[in-house]
Each structure stands twice: as structure tokens, then as C-alpha cells.
N, C-alpha and C positions, 0 to 999 in steps of 0.2 A: 760862332758865338752862341748861342743861349743866354736868353732872358730872363734874369732872374725872378722867382716867384717876386708876386707881390707880398707886403705881409699882410698877413690876415691880419682882422679885425681886432681884438679880447676885450671885450666892454669891462669896464672897470671894478674893482675891488672894494670891498670897507675895503680890505688893508690902504691900494691904491691909490684911495679917497679919502682915509683919514691920512694918509703919509704929505697930498697935499695940500688940504687944507685946515683938517680938521676936523675932528665928528660933527657943528657945528652944516658942512658945507655936505656931508653924507647927508641930513635929517635933511634942506634944501631941497637933495638931487632925489633920494627916497622922495618925500613929500611930494615933486613934483611931477612922476609918476602916478599919481595912484589914481586919477580917473582917467588912464589914458590905457585903453587898453591893448594895445600894441604891444606898453610901454613893461607889462605887467614881465616878471623874471619867468624862466624854464618852469612852464608844466613841472611838475610836481612838487616842485621844491615846498617848506612844511614853513609857517611863517608863526610866531608868537604874538598871541594877539592879544590887549584888556575890552572886554566890551561895554559897548558905549550906553546904548539904547538896544532892547529886539524889537523886529516886524512880521511878519504873520510867514510870510517867507525869505525873511534876512536880517542878519543882523550887524547892527553899526558898531565898528569897534575904533577903537589906535594900533599904532604897533607900540613894539613897548622892548625897553632895552635890556629888562633887571629888573630894574629901580625907580621911570620912571614910561608914563606913554609916553608916543612926541610924534612926529606930524597928521597932514590933514586923515580926518574920517576912511574906516577901508571899509568898502562892503563887500557881506560875507555870505553867500547862501546858504541857508541851514541844509544839512542831509536830507534827500529823499522824500524821507521816510518820518519829516517832520513838516511838511511844508502844508498848507490850509489848500489843501490841492486834494479837489474828488477824482480825481484819474490818478490820485498815486495808493487808491485804494480801491481796490476794482470789487471789495466786498462787502461796502460801502452805498448804499442807495443815496444820499444827501451827507455835508458833513457841513454844521453852520458855526462858524467863528463867534465868542462870547467874550474870549484876548487874545492875547495875542502867545500864551502862556494855555489855552486851555479852549477845549471844541467839542461839539456836539456832534456828534455817529451813530449816525441809524441805519440800521443791516439788515430791514422789512420785518425782523422780529424787531425790536424795539430800541429806542434808544439807550449811548448810555456818555456823558460828561469823563469826556480826557482829558490830563494835562502832563506837561512836559515832568519825566520826572527823569535828575533833579531834573532841578529849574538851573531856567540861567536867570544872571542874577548880574545889576552894574557892579564892570570890575570883575570879574569873571576871567581866566584862563581861557584861551578858544587857541586852540590852535587851524589853520584852514590850510589849503593846497590850493597851492596854483595849479590852473584847469583851465583844454580848452575849451570847455563846455557844462556850462550848471543846467543854463536852464530858465535861470531866473532874470527876467526881466522889470530893471526900473530906470523909470523915465528911457525906458523905452531902447536899452546899455544892458544887452546880457554879463550878469557879475561874471567874473576869471577866477574866485578866491570861494573853497570850500570849506565850510567847519567838518572834521574830519570826526568829529563827533567822539574827541579821543575818551569821557566819562561818561561814550555806552549812555546815552540821550532814549528814551523813548518814551512816546505816549501810554499813561498807563490813564484806567481807571480810579476816576474818581473818587474817594471814601465819601458814604454820605452822614 
């Protein structure tokens, strides 16, 4: 007689949770896992978020269900080429932060003031993917979500 295989664990889906306790239960569970690095969804999953505020190298967002924000803050790394890190720009000799959306870039031949275009603004839609590594630390914890830059944001020289 052979031993039957033990059932494999399958995390509950949103549909499973909604059928059990309703949407408020789903939101409680989602909120509880936001700040726990091991509890993020499988890498590659993309989530629809809304921007609350912007920092130099990351965004503070809320989950968005199509009509309202909900849950705890979700920290999202900015795309690699929008971070305020000199090492990300080998062509530059200096990078000085003026504001979260503005830097002064120097390449040895002169300075330029750069701004992010299109600008991030409160309540704008952010699409973020869960990944295994972003390189962005907040309070010594590496962020596990990154803005996929669906709006094609980039640094552009500020008009004089």
C-alpha cells in the first residue's frame, strides 16, 4: 500500500478570501503583508497603485481597487535611471539633488538642471512589479516592488 501524496499548499486567491469573509477580510490580509518582505506576491506580478508621495529613490503608494485607495502604504522603488544615485550615471561627474523631481547634473563640460518628465503627482497611477531585488533600501530593508515606468518617465533638461 502506497502513501498518498500530501496535499500541496495553495495560497488563497482573492476569490477564495472574498467568498469566506468579504472584501474587508481581503484588505486586512493585504494590509498585513505589505511590510513583510517574504509575504510579497510571486515576482513578476504587476499591481495597480496610486501615488501618495515621492522620495528621491522610491515612491509611497496605496493599493487601488478601481474606485478607491486602500490598505497600508506600499513602498515602490523608482526605475533605475530615475534614482538620485551618481553611480547610475557613468557619464556624469556629479549629481546634486535639488528636489525629489529635480537634479543638477555635471559631466565635466558643464552643468544641466534635469527634471522628471512627465512629473509624478499625487494620485497618479503607478504600475509596479514585485521583484527579488531593487537595490533600494528604506530603513535598512530592501524594497521588493519597482515602478515599471508605464508612463515612460525620463530625465529631461529643464527649460530656462
